[in-house]
C-alpha positions in Angstrom: -22.6 -109.4 37.7 -19.4 -107.9 36.1 -17.6 -111.1 36.8 -20.5 -113.1 35.3 -20.4 -111.0 32.3 -16.6 -111.1 31.9 -16.8 -115.1 32.3 -19.6 -115.4 29.6 -17.4 -113.2 27.3 -14.4 -115.4 27.9 -16.5 -118.5 27.2 -17.8 -116.8 23.9 -14.2 -115.9 22.9 -13.1 -119.6 23.7 -15.8 -121.1 21.7 -14.9 -118.8 18.7 -11.2 -119.9 19.0 -12.2 -123.6 19.4 -14.5 -123.4 16.2 -11.7 -121.6 14.3 -9.2 -124.3 15.2 -11.5 -127.0 14.5 -12.1 -125.4 11.0 -8.5 -125.0 10.3 -8.0 -128.6 11.3 -10.7 -129.8 9.1 -9.4 -127.8 6.1 -6.0 -129.5 6.7 -7.5 -133.0 6.7 -9.6 -132.3 3.6 -6.5 -130.8 1.7 -4.6 -133.9 2.9 -7.1 -136.5 1.6 -7.7 -134.7 -1.8 -4.0 -135.2 -2.7 
């Protein structure tokens, strides 16, 4: 159960990190096309 909890916590952190990177990449694209 502890391993499963740690795994889900890792997946949660990974998802947050992925969305953060995607958001930054999207902002870069938007700022690039607005020029």
